[in-house]
N, C-alpha and C positions, 0 to 999 in steps of 0.2 A: 504494500500500500504506500502511495506517495501523496503527501499533502504539500502544497506550495503556498507559503504565506508571504505576504508583501507588506512593506511599510516604507514611507518616505524617510523615516528617521532611524538612523543606525543604532542609537541608544535604545530605542524601543525594541528593535530586533534583538539586540544583545540581552536585554532584560528578559524577554520572552524565552529565549533559548536557555538561559541559565535557570529560569523558573521551571521550565518543562523538565530539564535534566534533573533538577532537585526533586521534582515530583516523581520521576522514575526511581530515584534512589529510595524514596519513602516507600515505594511499592516493590522494593527489592528487585528492580529491573536494571540491567546494565545499559548505560547510555554512552554513546560516542558523539562528541561534538567535532564535526569535520570542518577544518579551516584550511586556507592556503598555507603551504609549508612555512613561509616567512612569518606567519602570525601565530605559530604554535606556542612559543615561549610567552609571548605577550598575553595570549588568552589563558595560559596556565596561571599566570599571575592574577588576571582578572577573575578567574574562577575561584581562586583561593580567597579573594577579597569579597566575592559575592555570596558564597554559601559556606556552611559549616565544614570543619575539617574532616569529619567522618565521611560526608558526602563526596568530598574531593577524592577520597580513596577509591570510590566506586564509579566516578565519572572521568572519562579520559578525553583529553584534547588530542585529536588525530588529524593527520594530513593524509592525502592519498599515498604518499611514500611510506609513512608510518604504518598505515593499514596494510600496504603491500608487504612490508617487512614482517608484520605479525602473521599474515596468512602464509607467507613463504617459510617462515621459521617452523610453523606447525606442520607444513607439508614436506619439509626437508629441501626446500628450493633455494636455500641461501648458501650453496656450496661454492659458488664463484666468488672471487675476491672483489671487494668494492673498489671502484675507481672514481676519484673525484675530478674536478675540472683541471687541476694541475697535471694529473696523470693523463687526462685526455689531451691536454695541450702537448705533452711529450709524444703521444701517439701521432698527433697531427704532424708534428715536426719530423718524425721518422718517415712519414709518408713522403714528404718533400725531399728528404735526404736520399731515400731509396728509389723513388719513382718520379722525381721532380722533372725529368725530361719530358714527360707527357703532360705537364701542367704549364704550358708556355705563358698563359694569361696571368696566372696567380703566382708563378714561381718567383717573380721579382718582388713580391710583397711580403714574403715570408719573414724578413727581418724588420719589417715596419712595426712600430709599437702598436699593440692592440689587435694586430691582424689575426694572430693565432687564436686569441681569446674570442674574437668575433666569429671565427670558424667553429669553435667549440660550441658557442651559444647557438649557432645556426644548426649544427648537427642535432643538438638537443631539441630545438624547435621542430625540426623535421620529424623526430621521433614522437613528440607530443601531438603533432597533427597527423601522425600515421602516414607520412610520405616516405616512400622507399627509393633507393637509387634508380630502380627501373622506371619509376614514374618521372624522375628528373630527366633521365635519358630520353624518354618518350617526348617530354616537353621540349627538349633540345631539338629533336628531329622535327617537331611541329613548328618550331620557330626558325627554320632554316632560311627564311627570307631576311631575318635579322641576324646577320653573321655574328656580331658581338654577343648578343643575348644567347644565341645557340651555343657558342663556345663557353660562355660562363656556366650555363646549365650543364653542359657536357663535363666540364672539369669538376664542378661541384658533385655531380653524380659519381665521378671517379674517386674523388676524395672521400665521399660518404661511404662508398662501397668498400674501399680499402680500410677506412676507419672502423666500420662494423666488423670486417674480417679480422682486424687486429684484436678486437675485444672478444670475439666469438669463442665460447667455451671456456674462457679464462677469467674474464672480468664482467662486472655488472654495474651499471650506473642507475641513478634514480629513475630515469625513463624506462630502462629495461625492467626494473622492479614493478613499476606500475603497468607496464606491458604484460608481464606475467600475471599480475592481478586481473587484468582485463580478460585474460584467457580462461579464468576460473568461471565456468558457466553456472555452477551450483554453489552458492556461497553459504554452505551449511555452517561454517565456522562463525557466522554472524547471526545465526538463528537466536531469537530471544533478545537481540540487541536493538535498541532504538537509535537511529542515526539522525543527527541534526546538522545540516549544512548551513553555514553562514559566513559572511565576509567574501563570498565569491560573486564577482560581477559576471563571469562567464566560466565555461569549462572547456578544456582542450578536447580534441577528438578522442584521445586515449582515455581521458577522464569520463567523457560521455559513454564510452564503451563499458567502463566499470559500472556506471550508474544503470545502464541497460541491463547488465547482468544482475544487479541488485533488484531491479524491477522484476525481472523474470524469476528471481528467487523468492519473491514475495516478502522482501524485508520491509520493516516498518521504518519509513523515512519521512522527514520533513525538511524541505529546502526553503530557506528564508532569502528573499531577494529585496534589495533596497531599490524600490520603485514605487511610483504612485499609480500603478495600473488600476484603472477603473474609477479614478477620482475626478479626472477632468478631460477624458477623451484619450484615445490610444496614442495620439501624437502630440499631446499637449506640451510636453517638456522634453527637449532633447537631452537634458541632463541624464535621463534614465534610458536613453536609446539602447545602450549595450545590454542592460538587464532586461529590457523588453524583448530583445532578440533571444536572450537566454530563456526567458519564460516561454516564448514560442517554441524554441527547440525542445525544452522539457515536455511541453504539451504534446508535441509531435512524437517524442520518444515513448510517452505513455500510450498513445494510440497505437504505435508500432508494436508495443509489447503487450497490448491488450489490457492495460491497466487504466482504471477510471478514477 
């Protein structure tokens, strides 16, 4: 079951989330509060300030990455070594050192400040949006009338493919963890848990896939969105344009999964 709640006011959403989670604690029900990764520590502090100490022990602040780590640890899926952005930057540099001759467009930028970090972020974004090297190569071929764009896409596809090959079977990053979580069709490890999502303006494609699997598994979920939907017309305030699109996407996903 999925309930979508909206409010113009962030403080109102925060108050409702913590009150609902505290209510679950009183009913001896496990509650997970799902937030973006960068807000986990901040919300752990807020949770401790908002409710009593005993309830804090039974309510967990989670991100998609933390949820993936929990699920994979229970299933034995954390056998590969974790690689952070520094390790990924080293992997990218090795690609240029060993196969730089095939990267004529980007080869001259490898020593520029911030270039490698930008590539690492781009690889992560590809994974979050579920874009693979073959799709980049296909896009390159479709843009053959624009020689520069075609070459950029072709070289990015090559870098991405070699980057993934260098990690395969040996290392795992945050995006891979969430990717493995999105592959778990029946999320039985979360049965009996109520999940509250807040502080999200949108979800990546890979996060949407996790939510689809949660819907198909019949999990009890409530997603809070910061929007004024229904108060002054669908297009009344562009401030909430992103969350309106997210609301539409979630509604479509519910219909797709047969959830009302």
